[in-house]
Backbone atoms as SQL, in Angstrom:
CREATE TABLE atoms (id INTEGER PRIMARY KEY, chain TEXT, resi INTEGER, resn TEXT, atom TEXT, x REAL, y REAL, z REAL);
INSERT INTO atoms VALUES
  (1, 'A', 1, 'MET', 'N', 106.489, 132.767, 111.038),
  (2, 'A', 1, 'MET', 'CA', 106.861, 131.579, 111.764),
  (3, 'A', 1, 'MET', 'C', 108.259, 131.170, 111.305),
  (4, 'A', 2, 'SER', 'N', 109.105, 130.749, 112.228),
  (5, 'A', 2, 'SER', 'CA', 110.462, 130.370, 111.877),
  (6, 'A', 2, 'SER', 'C', 110.467, 129.089, 111.059),
  (7, 'A', 3, 'SER', 'N', 111.531, 128.930, 110.316),
  (8, 'A', 3, 'SER', 'CA', 111.688, 127.756, 109.463),
  (9, 'A', 3, 'SER', 'C', 111.682, 126.464, 110.285),
  (10, 'A', 4, 'ASP', 'N', 112.387, 126.473, 111.422),
  (11, 'A', 4, 'ASP', 'CA', 112.433, 125.283, 112.273),
  (12, 'A', 4, 'ASP', 'C', 111.058, 124.946, 112.834),
  (13, 'A', 5, 'ARG', 'N', 110.336, 125.962, 113.239),
  (14, 'A', 5, 'ARG', 'CA', 109.005, 125.736, 113.797),
  (15, 'A', 5, 'ARG', 'C', 108.068, 125.164, 112.732),
  (16, 'A', 6, 'ARG', 'N', 108.158, 125.686, 111.511),
  (17, 'A', 6, 'ARG', 'CA', 107.333, 125.163, 110.419),
  (18, 'A', 6, 'ARG', 'C', 107.672, 123.710, 110.129),
  (19, 'A', 7, 'ALA', 'N', 108.958, 123.391, 110.126),
  (20, 'A', 7, 'ALA', 'CA', 109.370, 122.011, 109.865),
  (21, 'A', 7, 'ALA', 'C', 108.789, 121.069, 110.912),
  (22, 'A', 8, 'VAL', 'N', 108.816, 121.483, 112.170),
  (23, 'A', 8, 'VAL', 'CA', 108.253, 120.665, 113.251),
  (24, 'A', 8, 'VAL', 'C', 106.740, 120.524, 113.054),
  (25, 'A', 9, 'GLU', 'N', 106.083, 121.618, 112.696),
  (26, 'A', 9, 'GLU', 'CA', 104.635, 121.580, 112.470),
  (27, 'A', 9, 'GLU', 'C', 104.274, 120.648, 111.312),
  (28, 'A', 10, 'TYR', 'N', 104.979, 120.766, 110.204),
  (29, 'A', 10, 'TYR', 'CA', 104.693, 119.903, 109.055),
  (30, 'A', 10, 'TYR', 'C', 104.976, 118.442, 109.391),
  (31, 'A', 11, 'SER', 'N', 106.060, 118.208, 110.104),
  (32, 'A', 11, 'SER', 'CA', 106.394, 116.847, 110.495),
  (33, 'A', 11, 'SER', 'C', 105.297, 116.252, 111.374),
  (34, 'A', 12, 'ALA', 'N', 104.808, 117.031, 112.324),
  (35, 'A', 12, 'ALA', 'CA', 103.741, 116.550, 113.212),
  (36, 'A', 12, 'ALA', 'C', 102.470, 116.248, 112.419),
  (37, 'A', 13, 'LYS', 'N', 102.130, 117.108, 111.470),
  (38, 'A', 13, 'LYS', 'CA', 100.930, 116.880, 110.664),
  (39, 'A', 13, 'LYS', 'C', 101.090, 115.649, 109.781),
  (40, 'A', 14, 'LEU', 'N', 102.275, 115.449, 109.233),
  (41, 'A', 14, 'LEU', 'CA', 102.518, 114.253, 108.421),
  (42, 'A', 14, 'LEU', 'C', 102.428, 112.991, 109.278),
  (43, 'A', 15, 'ARG', 'N', 102.954, 113.056, 110.478),
  (44, 'A', 15, 'ARG', 'CA', 102.877, 111.899, 111.383),
  (45, 'A', 15, 'ARG', 'C', 101.427, 111.615, 111.784),
  (46, 'A', 16, 'PHE', 'N', 100.635, 112.673, 111.943),
  (47, 'A', 16, 'PHE', 'CA', 99.217, 112.480, 112.236),
  (48, 'A', 16, 'PHE', 'C', 98.533, 111.761, 111.067),
  (49, 'A', 17, 'LEU', 'N', 98.815, 112.202, 109.850),
  (50, 'A', 17, 'LEU', 'CA', 98.228, 111.538, 108.682),
  (51, 'A', 17, 'LEU', 'C', 98.631, 110.065, 108.661),
  (52, 'A', 18, 'ALA', 'N', 99.895, 109.794, 108.967),
  (53, 'A', 18, 'ALA', 'CA', 100.366, 108.407, 108.996),
  (54, 'A', 18, 'ALA', 'C', 99.604, 107.602, 110.042),
  (55, 'A', 19, 'SER', 'N', 99.355, 108.204, 111.204),
  (56, 'A', 19, 'SER', 'CA', 98.618, 107.488, 112.253),
  (57, 'A', 19, 'SER', 'C', 97.176, 107.214, 111.837),
  (58, 'A', 20, 'GLU', 'N', 96.598, 108.104, 111.058),
  (59, 'A', 20, 'GLU', 'CA', 95.228, 107.895, 110.578),
  (60, 'A', 20, 'GLU', 'C', 95.154, 106.701, 109.621),
  (61, 'A', 21, 'LEU', 'N', 96.267, 106.357, 109.010),
  (62, 'A', 21, 'LEU', 'CA', 96.276, 105.191, 108.127),
  (63, 'A', 21, 'LEU', 'C', 96.084, 103.898, 108.916),
  (64, 'A', 22, 'ASP', 'N', 96.433, 103.914, 110.214),
  (65, 'A', 22, 'ASP', 'CA', 96.137, 102.752, 111.060),
  (66, 'A', 22, 'ASP', 'C', 94.628, 102.540, 111.155),
  (67, 'A', 23, 'VAL', 'N', 93.883, 103.630, 111.214),
  (68, 'A', 23, 'VAL', 'CA', 92.417, 103.542, 111.229),
  (69, 'A', 23, 'VAL', 'C', 91.942, 102.928, 109.914),
  (70, 'A', 24, 'ALA', 'N', 92.518, 103.372, 108.805),
  (71, 'A', 24, 'ALA', 'CA', 92.143, 102.834, 107.496),
  (72, 'A', 24, 'ALA', 'C', 92.444, 101.337, 107.424),
  (73, 'A', 25, 'LEU', 'N', 93.590, 100.933, 107.943),
  (74, 'A', 25, 'LEU', 'CA', 93.933, 99.505, 107.939),
  (75, 'A', 25, 'LEU', 'C', 92.948, 98.696, 108.783),
  (76, 'A', 26, 'PHE', 'N', 92.562, 99.217, 109.936),
  (77, 'A', 26, 'PHE', 'CA', 91.592, 98.539, 110.788),
  (78, 'A', 26, 'PHE', 'C', 90.256, 98.407, 110.066),
  (79, 'A', 27, 'MET', 'N', 89.804, 99.523, 109.477),
  (80, 'A', 27, 'MET', 'CA', 88.527, 99.496, 108.755),
  (81, 'A', 27, 'MET', 'C', 88.576, 98.487, 107.604),
  (82, 'A', 28, 'LEU', 'N', 89.690, 98.481, 106.889),
  (83, 'A', 28, 'LEU', 'CA', 89.850, 97.554, 105.765),
  (84, 'A', 28, 'LEU', 'C', 89.808, 96.109, 106.248),
  (85, 'A', 29, 'SER', 'N', 90.419, 95.853, 107.411),
  (86, 'A', 29, 'SER', 'CA', 90.424, 94.492, 107.957),
  (87, 'A', 29, 'SER', 'C', 89.016, 94.030, 108.330),
  (88, 'A', 30, 'LYS', 'N', 88.122, 94.978, 108.570),
  (89, 'A', 30, 'LYS', 'CA', 86.729, 94.657, 108.900),
  (90, 'A', 30, 'LYS', 'C', 85.845, 94.645, 107.653),
  (91, 'A', 31, 'GLY', 'N', 86.463, 94.775, 106.493),
  (92, 'A', 31, 'GLY', 'CA', 85.713, 94.715, 105.245),
  (93, 'A', 31, 'GLY', 'C', 85.015, 96.009, 104.871),
  (94, 'A', 32, 'LEU', 'N', 85.385, 97.114, 105.505),
  (95, 'A', 32, 'LEU', 'CA', 84.747, 98.398, 105.223),
  (96, 'A', 32, 'LEU', 'C', 85.466, 99.121, 104.081),
  (97, 'A', 33, 'ASP', 'N', 84.730, 99.941, 103.379),
  (98, 'A', 33, 'ASP', 'CA', 85.291, 100.735, 102.285),
  (99, 'A', 33, 'ASP', 'C', 86.042, 101.927, 102.880),
  (100, 'A', 34, 'VAL', 'N', 87.309, 102.053, 102.551),
  (101, 'A', 34, 'VAL', 'CA', 88.135, 103.120, 103.113),
  (102, 'A', 34, 'VAL', 'C', 88.491, 104.201, 102.093),
  (103, 'A', 35, 'ARG', 'N', 87.937, 104.102, 100.893),
  (104, 'A', 35, 'ARG', 'CA', 88.307, 105.083, 99.862),
  (105, 'A', 35, 'ARG', 'C', 87.948, 106.505, 100.259),
  (106, 'A', 36, 'GLY', 'N', 86.822, 106.704, 100.923),
  (107, 'A', 36, 'GLY', 'CA', 86.432, 108.041, 101.373),
  (108, 'A', 36, 'GLY', 'C', 87.416, 108.605, 102.390),
  (109, 'A', 37, 'LEU', 'N', 87.789, 107.782, 103.360),
  (110, 'A', 37, 'LEU', 'CA', 88.766, 108.202, 104.364),
  (111, 'A', 37, 'LEU', 'C', 90.102, 108.522, 103.701),
  (112, 'A', 38, 'LEU', 'N', 90.548, 107.654, 102.818),
  (113, 'A', 38, 'LEU', 'CA', 91.820, 107.890, 102.146),
  (114, 'A', 38, 'LEU', 'C', 91.774, 109.153, 101.290),
  (115, 'A', 39, 'GLY', 'N', 90.638, 109.406, 100.666),
  (116, 'A', 39, 'GLY', 'CA', 90.475, 110.622, 99.874),
  (117, 'A', 39, 'GLY', 'C', 90.565, 111.866, 100.742),
  (118, 'A', 40, 'GLU', 'N', 89.948, 111.822, 101.917),
  (119, 'A', 40, 'GLU', 'CA', 90.023, 112.956, 102.846),
  (120, 'A', 40, 'GLU', 'C', 91.450, 113.175, 103.333),
  (121, 'A', 41, 'LEU', 'N', 92.155, 112.087, 103.628),
  (122, 'A', 41, 'LEU', 'CA', 93.546, 112.205, 104.060),
  (123, 'A', 41, 'LEU', 'C', 94.410, 112.770, 102.937),
  (124, 'A', 42, 'ARG', 'N', 94.141, 112.337, 101.713),
  (125, 'A', 42, 'ARG', 'CA', 94.883, 112.872, 100.565),
  (126, 'A', 42, 'ARG', 'C', 94.624, 114.364, 100.419),
  (127, 'A', 43, 'ASN', 'N', 93.371, 114.790, 100.575),
  (128, 'A', 43, 'ASN', 'CA', 93.049, 116.216, 100.480),
  (129, 'A', 43, 'ASN', 'C', 93.769, 117.020, 101.565),
  (130, 'A', 44, 'THR', 'N', 93.818, 116.475, 102.761),
  (131, 'A', 44, 'THR', 'CA', 94.540, 117.134, 103.845),
  (132, 'A', 44, 'THR', 'C', 96.024, 117.235, 103.516),
  (133, 'A', 45, 'PHE', 'N', 96.568, 116.174, 102.930),
  (134, 'A', 45, 'PHE', 'CA', 97.972, 116.179, 102.521),
  (135, 'A', 45, 'PHE', 'C', 98.228, 117.270, 101.478),
  (136, 'A', 46, 'VAL', 'N', 97.328, 117.401, 100.510),
  (137, 'A', 46, 'VAL', 'CA', 97.471, 118.426, 99.475),
  (138, 'A', 46, 'VAL', 'C', 97.419, 119.819, 100.096),
  (139, 'A', 47, 'GLU', 'N', 96.492, 120.035, 101.015),
  (140, 'A', 47, 'GLU', 'CA', 96.405, 121.339, 101.687),
  (141, 'A', 47, 'GLU', 'C', 97.694, 121.648, 102.443),
  (142, 'A', 48, 'LEU', 'N', 98.252, 120.652, 103.092),
  (143, 'A', 48, 'LEU', 'CA', 99.505, 120.833, 103.823),
  (144, 'A', 48, 'LEU', 'C', 100.639, 121.174, 102.856),
  (145, 'A', 49, 'GLU', 'N', 100.666, 120.501, 101.727),
  (146, 'A', 49, 'GLU', 'CA', 101.708, 120.767, 100.731),
  (147, 'A', 49, 'GLU', 'C', 101.574, 122.171, 100.175),
  (148, 'A', 50, 'GLU', 'N', 100.341, 122.605, 99.933),
  (149, 'A', 50, 'GLU', 'CA', 100.119, 123.957, 99.422),
  (150, 'A', 50, 'GLU', 'C', 100.565, 124.998, 100.447),
  (151, 'A', 51, 'GLU', 'N', 100.274, 124.737, 101.697),
  (152, 'A', 51, 'GLU', 'CA', 100.710, 125.636, 102.774),
  (153, 'A', 51, 'GLU', 'C', 102.233, 125.688, 102.829),
  (154, 'A', 52, 'ARG', 'N', 102.853, 124.528, 102.711),
  (155, 'A', 52, 'ARG', 'CA', 104.318, 124.443, 102.753),
  (156, 'A', 52, 'ARG', 'C', 104.952, 125.234, 101.615),
  (157, 'A', 53, 'ARG', 'N', 104.333, 125.188, 100.459),
  (158, 'A', 53, 'ARG', 'CA', 104.865, 125.909, 99.296),
  (159, 'A', 53, 'ARG', 'C', 104.422, 127.369, 99.255),
  (160, 'A', 54, 'GLY', 'N', 103.585, 127.761, 100.212),
  (161, 'A', 54, 'GLY', 'CA', 103.137, 129.148, 100.259),
  (162, 'A', 54, 'GLY', 'C', 102.044, 129.468, 99.273),
  (163, 'A', 55, 'LYS', 'N', 101.268, 128.447, 98.870),
  (164, 'A', 55, 'LYS', 'CA', 100.208, 128.649, 97.891),
  (165, 'A', 55, 'LYS', 'C', 98.827, 128.669, 98.521),
  (166, 'A', 56, 'SER', 'N', 98.765, 128.586, 99.830),
  (167, 'A', 56, 'SER', 'CA', 97.473, 128.523, 100.497),
  (168, 'A', 56, 'SER', 'C', 96.624, 129.743, 100.151),
  (169, 'A', 57, 'GLY', 'N', 95.404, 129.484, 99.765),
  (170, 'A', 57, 'GLY', 'CA', 94.480, 130.557, 99.437),
  (171, 'A', 57, 'GLY', 'C', 94.552, 131.017, 98.000),
  (172, 'A', 58, 'LYS', 'N', 95.502, 130.521, 97.234),
  (173, 'A', 58, 'LYS', 'CA', 95.602, 130.904, 95.830),
  (174, 'A', 58, 'LYS', 'C', 94.897, 129.872, 94.972),
  (175, 'A', 59, 'SER', 'N', 94.371, 130.311, 93.855),
  (176, 'A', 59, 'SER', 'CA', 93.723, 129.369, 92.963),
  (177, 'A', 59, 'SER', 'C', 94.779, 128.641, 92.156),
  (178, 'A', 60, 'GLY', 'N', 94.401, 127.546, 91.572),
  (179, 'A', 60, 'GLY', 'CA', 95.330, 126.774, 90.758),
  (180, 'A', 60, 'GLY', 'C', 95.608, 125.437, 91.398),
  (181, 'A', 61, 'LYS', 'N', 96.364, 124.628, 90.681),
  (182, 'A', 61, 'LYS', 'CA', 96.648, 123.286, 91.149),
  (183, 'A', 61, 'LYS', 'C', 97.773, 123.278, 92.161),
  (184, 'A', 62, 'SER', 'N', 97.729, 122.284, 92.978),
  (185, 'A', 62, 'SER', 'CA', 98.794, 122.053, 93.936),
  (186, 'A', 62, 'SER', 'C', 100.013, 121.517, 93.201),
  (187, 'A', 63, 'GLY', 'N', 101.184, 121.769, 93.745),
  (188, 'A', 63, 'GLY', 'CA', 102.400, 121.226, 93.167),
  (189, 'A', 63, 'GLY', 'C', 102.389, 119.717, 93.123),
  (190, 'A', 64, 'VAL', 'N', 101.799, 119.071, 94.141),
  (191, 'A', 64, 'VAL', 'CA', 101.792, 117.620, 94.148),
  (192, 'A', 64, 'VAL', 'C', 100.864, 117.065, 93.085),
  (193, 'A', 65, 'SER', 'N', 99.767, 117.741, 92.811),
  (194, 'A', 65, 'SER', 'CA', 98.841, 117.195, 91.827),
  (195, 'A', 65, 'SER', 'C', 99.278, 117.497, 90.400),
  (196, 'A', 66, 'GLU', 'N', 100.314, 118.331, 90.252),
  (197, 'A', 66, 'GLU', 'CA', 100.830, 118.620, 88.924),
  (198, 'A', 66, 'GLU', 'C', 101.887, 117.611, 88.492),
  (199, 'A', 67, 'GLY', 'N', 102.209, 116.668, 89.372),
  (200, 'A', 67, 'GLY', 'CA', 103.128, 115.599, 88.996),
  (201, 'A', 67, 'GLY', 'C', 104.593, 115.970, 89.079),
  (202, 'A', 68, 'GLY', 'N', 104.947, 116.860, 89.970),
  (203, 'A', 68, 'GLY', 'CA', 106.349, 117.221, 90.146),
  (204, 'A', 68, 'GLY', 'C', 107.159, 116.038, 90.643),
  (205, 'A', 69, 'GLY', 'N', 108.474, 116.149, 90.631),
  (206, 'A', 69, 'GLY', 'CA', 109.326, 115.025, 90.959),
  (207, 'A', 69, 'GLY', 'C', 109.806, 114.973, 92.386),
  (208, 'A', 70, 'ASP', 'N', 109.349, 115.868, 93.259),
  (209, 'A', 70, 'ASP', 'CA', 109.866, 115.841, 94.622),
  (210, 'A', 70, 'ASP', 'C', 109.184, 114.770, 95.463),
  (211, 'A', 71, 'ALA', 'N', 109.695, 114.604, 96.691),
  (212, 'A', 71, 'ALA', 'CA', 109.184, 113.558, 97.585),
  (213, 'A', 71, 'ALA', 'C', 107.710, 113.737, 97.884),
  (214, 'A', 72, 'TRP', 'N', 107.270, 114.999, 98.027),
  (215, 'A', 72, 'TRP', 'CA', 105.857, 115.241, 98.300),
  (216, 'A', 72, 'TRP', 'C', 105.006, 114.733, 97.146),
  (217, 'A', 73, 'SER', 'N', 105.468, 114.901, 95.925),
  (218, 'A', 73, 'SER', 'CA', 104.722, 114.423, 94.754),
  (219, 'A', 73, 'SER', 'C', 104.650, 112.902, 94.734),
  (220, 'A', 74, 'ARG', 'N', 105.738, 112.266, 95.125),
  (221, 'A', 74, 'ARG', 'CA', 105.727, 110.798, 95.163),
  (222, 'A', 74, 'ARG', 'C', 104.728, 110.286, 96.197),
  (223, 'A', 75, 'VAL', 'N', 104.659, 110.963, 97.347),
  (224, 'A', 75, 'VAL', 'CA', 103.691, 110.557, 98.373),
  (225, 'A', 75, 'VAL', 'C', 102.272, 110.786, 97.864),
  (226, 'A', 76, 'TYR', 'N', 102.053, 111.885, 97.152),
  (227, 'A', 76, 'TYR', 'CA', 100.736, 112.132, 96.565),
  (228, 'A', 76, 'TYR', 'C', 100.364, 110.983, 95.609),
  (229, 'A', 77, 'GLY', 'N', 101.310, 110.556, 94.813),
  (230, 'A', 77, 'GLY', 'CA', 101.065, 109.429, 93.909),
  (231, 'A', 77, 'GLY', 'C', 100.696, 108.166, 94.661),
  (232, 'A', 78, 'ARG', 'N', 101.362, 107.936, 95.779),
  (233, 'A', 78, 'ARG', 'CA', 101.059, 106.760, 96.595),
  (234, 'A', 78, 'ARG', 'C', 99.651, 106.892, 97.185),
  (235, 'A', 79, 'PHE', 'N', 99.270, 108.116, 97.601),
  (236, 'A', 79, 'PHE', 'CA', 97.905, 108.341, 98.086),
  (237, 'A', 79, 'PHE', 'C', 96.906, 107.999, 96.985),
  (238, 'A', 80, 'SER', 'N', 97.178, 108.428, 95.766),
  (239, 'A', 80, 'SER', 'CA', 96.273, 108.148, 94.653),
  (240, 'A', 80, 'SER', 'C', 96.146, 106.651, 94.428),
  (241, 'A', 81, 'ASP', 'N', 97.268, 105.940, 94.516),
  (242, 'A', 81, 'ASP', 'CA', 97.231, 104.477, 94.385),
  (243, 'A', 81, 'ASP', 'C', 96.375, 103.855, 95.478),
  (244, 'A', 82, 'ALA', 'N', 96.553, 104.332, 96.704),
  (245, 'A', 82, 'ALA', 'CA', 95.796, 103.785, 97.839),
  (246, 'A', 82, 'ALA', 'C', 94.304, 104.061, 97.691),
  (247, 'A', 83, 'CYS', 'N', 93.966, 105.236, 97.171),
  (248, 'A', 83, 'CYS', 'CA', 92.550, 105.575, 96.992),
  (249, 'A', 83, 'CYS', 'C', 91.904, 104.707, 95.921),
  (250, 'A', 84, 'SER', 'N', 92.634, 104.434, 94.857),
  (251, 'A', 84, 'SER', 'CA', 92.049, 103.648, 93.770),
  (252, 'A', 84, 'SER', 'C', 92.076, 102.152, 94.061),
  (253, 'A', 85, 'THR', 'N', 93.090, 101.694, 94.805),
  (254, 'A', 85, 'THR', 'CA', 93.224, 100.278, 95.144),
  (255, 'A', 85, 'THR', 'C', 93.589, 100.156, 96.607),
  (256, 'A', 86, 'PRO', 'N', 92.603, 100.278, 97.494),
  (257, 'A', 86, 'PRO', 'CA', 92.913, 100.249, 98.932),
  (258, 'A', 86, 'PRO', 'C', 93.229, 98.840, 99.442),
  (259, 'A', 87, 'ARG', 'N', 94.485, 98.448, 99.256),
  (260, 'A', 87, 'ARG', 'CA', 94.964, 97.163, 99.767),
  (261, 'A', 87, 'ARG', 'C', 95.870, 97.427, 100.960),
  (262, 'A', 88, 'PRO', 'N', 95.932, 96.495, 101.915),
  (263, 'A', 88, 'PRO', 'CA', 96.764, 96.702, 103.099),
  (264, 'A', 88, 'PRO', 'C', 98.215, 97.067, 102.761),
  (265, 'A', 89, 'GLN', 'N', 98.816, 96.363, 101.807),
  (266, 'A', 89, 'GLN', 'CA', 100.221, 96.622, 101.487),
  (267, 'A', 89, 'GLN', 'C', 100.433, 98.047, 100.975),
  (268, 'A', 90, 'VAL', 'N', 99.517, 98.536, 100.156),
  (269, 'A', 90, 'VAL', 'CA', 99.627, 99.892, 99.619),
  (270, 'A', 90, 'VAL', 'C', 99.515, 100.915, 100.748),
  (271, 'A', 91, 'ILE', 'N', 98.606, 100.673, 101.680),
  (272, 'A', 91, 'ILE', 'CA', 98.413, 101.595, 102.800),
  (273, 'A', 91, 'ILE', 'C', 99.625, 101.575, 103.728),
  (274, 'A', 92, 'VAL', 'N', 100.195, 100.400, 103.974),
  (275, 'A', 92, 'VAL', 'CA', 101.393, 100.291, 104.814),
  (276, 'A', 92, 'VAL', 'C', 102.558, 101.031, 104.156),
  (277, 'A', 93, 'GLU', 'N', 102.713, 100.882, 102.847),
  (278, 'A', 93, 'GLU', 'CA', 103.776, 101.591, 102.136),
  (279, 'A', 93, 'GLU', 'C', 103.562, 103.107, 102.203),
  (280, 'A', 94, 'LEU', 'N', 102.313, 103.535, 102.063),
  (281, 'A', 94, 'LEU', 'CA', 101.995, 104.963, 102.167),
  (282, 'A', 94, 'LEU', 'C', 102.333, 105.484, 103.559),
  (283, 'A', 95, 'LYS', 'N', 101.998, 104.713, 104.576),
  (284, 'A', 95, 'LYS', 'CA', 102.312, 105.122, 105.947),
  (285, 'A', 95, 'LYS', 'C', 103.823, 105.288, 106.115),
  (286, 'A', 96, 'GLY', 'N', 104.582, 104.362, 105.590),
  (287, 'A', 96, 'GLY', 'CA', 106.039, 104.465, 105.661),
  (288, 'A', 96, 'GLY', 'C', 106.555, 105.692, 104.920),
  (289, 'A', 97, 'ASP', 'N', 105.965, 105.978, 103.771),
  (290, 'A', 97, 'ASP', 'CA', 106.356, 107.174, 103.007),
  (291, 'A', 97, 'ASP', 'C', 106.070, 108.446, 103.790),
  (292, 'A', 98, 'LEU', 'N', 104.906, 108.509, 104.439),
  (293, 'A', 98, 'LEU', 'CA', 104.564, 109.692, 105.237),
  (294, 'A', 98, 'LEU', 'C', 105.516, 109.854, 106.416),
  (295, 'A', 99, 'GLU', 'N', 105.839, 108.753, 107.078),
  (296, 'A', 99, 'GLU', 'CA', 106.760, 108.823, 108.210),
  (297, 'A', 99, 'GLU', 'C', 108.150, 109.244, 107.756),
  (298, 'A', 100, 'SER', 'N', 108.574, 108.758, 106.606),
  (299, 'A', 100, 'SER', 'CA', 109.862, 109.144, 106.049),
  (300, 'A', 100, 'SER', 'C', 109.881, 110.621, 105.682),
  (301, 'A', 101, 'LEU', 'N', 108.799, 111.084, 105.088),
  (302, 'A', 101, 'LEU', 'CA', 108.694, 112.491, 104.721),
  (303, 'A', 101, 'LEU', 'C', 108.687, 113.373, 105.975),
  (304, 'A', 102, 'ALA', 'N', 108.029, 112.911, 107.028),
  (305, 'A', 102, 'ALA', 'CA', 108.010, 113.655, 108.289),
  (306, 'A', 102, 'ALA', 'C', 109.423, 113.779, 108.849),
  (307, 'A', 103, 'ALA', 'N', 110.176, 112.701, 108.797),
  (308, 'A', 103, 'ALA', 'CA', 111.569, 112.735, 109.276),
  (309, 'A', 103, 'ALA', 'C', 112.407, 113.651, 108.396),
  (310, 'A', 104, 'ARG', 'N', 112.158, 113.603, 107.117),
  (311, 'A', 104, 'ARG', 'CA', 112.911, 114.444, 106.179),
  (312, 'A', 104, 'ARG', 'C', 112.655, 115.929, 106.427),
  (313, 'A', 105, 'GLU', 'N', 111.426, 116.279, 106.790),
  (314, 'A', 105, 'GLU', 'CA', 111.107, 117.673, 107.096),
  (315, 'A', 105, 'GLU', 'C', 111.941, 118.189, 108.261),
  (316, 'A', 106, 'LEU', 'N', 112.308, 117.279, 109.146),
  (317, 'A', 106, 'LEU', 'CA', 113.119, 117.673, 110.303),
  (318, 'A', 106, 'LEU', 'C', 114.615, 117.556, 110.029),
  (319, 'A', 107, 'GLY', 'N', 114.952, 117.239, 108.786),
  (320, 'A', 107, 'GLY', 'CA', 116.356, 117.170, 108.408),
  (321, 'A', 107, 'GLY', 'C', 116.964, 115.794, 108.512),
  (322, 'A', 108, 'GLY', 'N', 116.157, 114.786, 108.729),
  (323, 'A', 108, 'GLY', 'CA', 116.670, 113.423, 108.808),
  (324, 'A', 108, 'GLY', 'C', 115.952, 112.535, 107.829),
  (325, 'A', 109, 'GLY', 'N', 116.546, 111.427, 107.511),
  (326, 'A', 109, 'GLY', 'CA', 115.905, 110.458, 106.636),
  (327, 'A', 109, 'GLY', 'C', 115.829, 110.918, 105.199),
  (328, 'A', 110, 'VAL', 'N', 115.718, 109.959, 104.312),
  (329, 'A', 110, 'VAL', 'CA', 115.610, 110.238, 102.881),
  (330, 'A', 110, 'VAL', 'C', 114.482, 109.412, 102.328),
  (331, 'A', 111, 'LEU', 'N', 113.658, 110.036, 101.517),
  (332, 'A', 111, 'LEU', 'CA', 112.545, 109.320, 100.894),
  (333, 'A', 111, 'LEU', 'C', 112.973, 108.808, 99.554);
């Protein structure tokens, strides 16, 4: 797959994850526990990061869960914060981070 096509694919998947956070915000506003949903979204994010780094199917930790300093690692940290303390502000910030990362994958924006 070409580099440009992969960037578009990753950007679309990141934007999808960001849109799913709207569901989490709605559920939270209704007093529902969203930690399970956020955990699933975080797992999907990790799988996407592993695919991006070419580690899909290999054993071992993901680059994001190893605490690296890149933007993907920072978003992973924000996901962890949201999972442990699912507050609206944390989820909104995470959504913004995902959207920024999606733009960055396409060569625009800075996280």
